C-alpha atoms as a printed R data frame, in Angstrom:
   type eleno elety resid chain resno      x       y       z
1  ATOM     1    CA   MET     A     1 53.751 111.941 103.039
2  ATOM     2    CA   THR     A     2 55.944 114.753 104.389
3  ATOM     3    CA   LYS     A     3 59.679 114.413 103.850
4  ATOM     4    CA   SER     A     4 61.792 114.618 107.012
5  ATOM     5    CA   PHE     A     5 65.075 116.534 107.172
6  ATOM     6    CA   SER     A     6 68.033 116.653 109.524
7  ATOM     7    CA   VAL     A     7 69.235 120.181 110.225
8  ATOM     8    CA   CYS     A     8 72.519 121.286 111.803
9  ATOM     9    CA   ASP     A     9 73.068 124.485 113.788
10 ATOM    10    CA   CYS     A    10 75.336 125.622 110.916
11 ATOM    11    CA   GLY     A    11 72.294 125.714 108.623
12 ATOM    12    CA   ALA     A    12 73.038 122.585 106.594
13 ATOM    13    CA   SER     A    13 70.118 120.236 106.004
14 ATOM    14    CA   TRP     A    14 69.666 116.878 104.306
15 ATOM    15    CA   PRO     A    15 66.799 114.427 103.817
16 ATOM    16    CA   ARG     A    16 66.432 111.480 106.122
17 ATOM    17    CA   PRO     A    17 66.748 108.651 106.024
18 ATOM    18    CA   SER     A    18 69.711 108.942 103.689
19 ATOM    19    CA   ARG     A    19 73.360 107.969 103.392
20 ATOM    20    CA   ILE     A    20 74.446 111.588 103.709
21 ATOM    21    CA   CYS     A    21 76.988 112.322 106.455
22 ATOM    22    CA   HIS     A    22 77.533 115.717 108.058
23 ATOM    23    CA   CYS     A    23 80.663 116.471 110.100
24 ATOM    24    CA   ASP     A    24 79.925 118.231 113.383
25 ATOM    25    CA   GLY     A    25 83.584 119.322 113.502
26 ATOM    26    CA   CYS     A    26 84.040 121.211 110.222
27 ATOM    27    CA   HIS     A    27 80.360 121.221 109.143
28 ATOM    28    CA   ALA     A    28 81.116 119.790 105.712
29 ATOM    29    CA   THR     A    29 78.436 117.524 104.246
30 ATOM    30    CA   PHE     A    30 79.315 114.312 102.401
31 ATOM    31    CA   THR     A    31 77.444 111.975 100.069
32 ATOM    32    CA   GLY     A    32 78.258 108.977 102.287
33 ATOM    33    CA   VAL     A    33 80.682 107.379 104.706
34 ATOM    34    CA   THR     A    34 83.516 106.924 102.175
35 ATOM    35    CA   PRO     A    35 84.140 110.632 101.574
36 ATOM    36    CA   PHE     A    36 83.349 111.391 105.244
37 ATOM    37    CA   TYR     A    37 86.036 109.024 106.555
38 ATOM    38    CA   ALA     A    38 88.445 110.136 103.824
39 ATOM    39    CA   HIS     A    39 88.314 113.701 105.171
40 ATOM    40    CA   ARG     A    40 89.361 112.648 108.692
41 ATOM    41    CA   ARG     A    41 93.112 112.960 109.302
42 ATOM    42    CA   GLY     A    42 95.398 111.761 112.093
43 ATOM    43    CA   LEU     A    43 95.022 109.281 114.915
44 ATOM    44    CA   HIS     A    44 92.116 109.066 117.357
45 ATOM    45    CA   GLY     A    45 92.972 110.730 120.671
46 ATOM    46    CA   ILE     A    46 96.260 112.108 119.366
47 ATOM    47    CA   ASP     A    47 95.972 114.481 116.431
48 ATOM    48    CA   ARG     A    48 92.602 113.707 114.822
49 ATOM    49    CA   ARG     A    49 91.245 116.543 112.686
50 ATOM    50    CA   CYS     A    50 89.250 117.352 109.583
51 ATOM    51    CA   ALA     A    51 90.982 117.835 106.244
52 ATOM    52    CA   THR     A    52 90.864 121.333 104.830
53 ATOM    53    CA   PRO     A    53 88.945 121.880 101.574
54 ATOM    54    CA   ALA     A    54 92.321 122.057  99.756
55 ATOM    55    CA   GLU     A    55 93.358 118.700 101.272
56 ATOM    56    CA   MET     A    56 90.013 117.161 100.281
57 ATOM    57    CA   LEU     A    57 90.626 118.208  96.670
58 ATOM    58    CA   VAL     A    58 94.069 116.549  96.774
59 ATOM    59    CA   LEU     A    59 92.387 113.364  98.081
60 ATOM    60    CA   GLY     A    60 90.190 113.388  94.983
61 ATOM    61    CA   LEU     A    61 87.008 114.509  96.737
62 ATOM    62    CA   ARG     A    62 84.818 116.939  94.799
63 ATOM    63    CA   LYS     A    63 81.690 118.916  95.624
64 ATOM    64    CA   ASN     A    64 78.571 117.860  93.749
65 ATOM    65    CA   VAL     A    65 75.812 120.212  92.563
66 ATOM    66    CA   GLN     A    66 74.207 120.124  96.056
67 ATOM    67    CA   GLY     A    67 77.511 121.264  97.615
68 ATOM    68    CA   ARG     A    68 78.189 117.873  99.205
69 ATOM    69    CA   TRP     A    69 81.659 116.345  99.064
70 ATOM    70    CA   SER     A    70 81.771 113.090  97.093
71 ATOM    71    CA   CYS     A    71 84.288 110.534  95.812
72 ATOM    72    CA   PRO     A    72 84.942 109.853  92.150
73 ATOM    73    CA   ALA     A    73 83.164 106.738  90.890
74 ATOM    74    CA   GLY     A    74 85.006 103.542  91.738
75 ATOM    75    CA   LEU     A    75 86.711 104.709  94.918
76 ATOM    76    CA   THR     A    76 86.017 102.742  98.080
77 ATOM    77    CA   ARG     A    77 86.987 103.154 101.698
78 ATOM    78    CA   GLY     A    78 90.262 101.441 102.576
79 ATOM    79    CA   ARG     A    79 91.727 102.018 106.005
80 ATOM    80    CA   ILE     A    80 89.954 104.797 107.881
81 ATOM    81    CA   GLY     A    81 91.036 108.114 106.475
82 ATOM    82    CA   GLU     A    82 92.429 106.638 103.282
83 ATOM    83    CA   VAL     A    83 90.684 106.529  99.926
84 ATOM    84    CA   THR     A    84 91.746 103.776  97.579
85 ATOM    85    CA   ASP     A    85 90.687 102.484  94.193
86 ATOM    86    CA   GLU     A    86 91.211  98.903  95.394
87 ATOM    87    CA   PRO     A    87 87.942  96.929  95.391
88 ATOM    88    CA   ARG     A    88 86.609  95.805  98.750
89 ATOM    89    CA   PRO     A    89 87.064  92.125  99.572
90 ATOM    90    CA   ALA     A    90 83.951  90.004  99.091
91 ATOM    91    CA   ALA     A    91 82.040  89.469 102.335
């Protein structure tokens, strides 16, 4: 079976299906939605933008060996654009 890949115009590629997220704004690639949403700053329709690599480091995001931004173990998505170590409420 041949593996399928998504490819961006910037040259980034990742296997699909997967949890990997790629930002079409800054072209950073993330290991999932938690680090992806953490890198988004500001309010929708007002001043929404991507965090710079320096800002992502301050947020605790780190690049893994594949060059994808990831969160330290144990971090979960809180409010959009905020990374927290608070556990998610049970569904």
